[in-house]
C-alpha positions in Angstrom: 0.0 0.0 0.0 1.5 3.4 -0.9 2.3 5.6 2.1 0.0 8.4 0.6 -3.1 6.3 1.4 -2.3 6.4 5.2 -3.7 3.0 5.6 -7.1 3.8 4.1 -8.5 0.5 2.9 -11.3 2.2 0.9 -8.8 4.3 -1.0 -6.6 1.2 -1.4 -9.4 -0.6 -3.3 -9.5 2.3 -5.9 -5.7 2.1 -6.1 -5.8 -1.6 -6.8 -8.5 -1.0 -9.4 -6.4 1.7 -11.1 -3.3 -0.7 -11.2 -5.5 -3.5 -12.6 -6.7 -1.2 -15.3 -3.1 -0.3 -16.3 -2.1 -4.1 -16.3 -5.2 -4.8 -18.5 -4.2 -2.1 -21.1 -0.6 -3.4 -21.2 -1.8 -7.0 -21.6 -4.3 -6.0 -24.4 -1.5 -4.1 -26.2 0.9 -7.0 -25.9 -1.7 -9.3 -27.4 -2.4 -7.0 -30.3 1.4 -6.6 -31.0 2.0 -10.3 -30.9 -0.7 -10.6 -33.5 1.0 -8.2 -35.7 -1.5 -5.4 -35.1 1.0 -2.8 -34.2 -1.1 0.2 -35.1 -3.9 -1.0 -32.8 -1.4 -1.9 -30.1 0.0 1.7 -30.2 -3.5 3.1 -30.0 -4.3 1.0 -26.9 -0.9 1.9 -25.3 -1.7 5.6 -25.8 -4.4 5.3 -23.1 -1.7 4.8 -20.4 -1.0 8.5 -20.4 -4.5 9.3 -19.4 -4.5 6.5 -16.8 -1.3 7.9 -15.3 -2.8 11.4 -15.1 -6.0 10.3 -13.6 -4.5 7.8 -10.9 -1.1 9.5 -10.2 -2.7 12.7 -9.1 -5.3 10.8 -6.9 -2.9 8.4 -5.3 0.5 9.8 -5.3 
């Protein structure tokens, strides 16, 4: 648990959800890339910047 959450279990659930969302995006992009769909994989990866902004400000 990040120190910024101060042991707050409810906020930690949101943090975990955000991390899972990042993992899912990366997994989806990896699958697309392995199938040769590089353009689609790049489009999916571009979502990471938005997720970073959203969750980083909330949980950092």
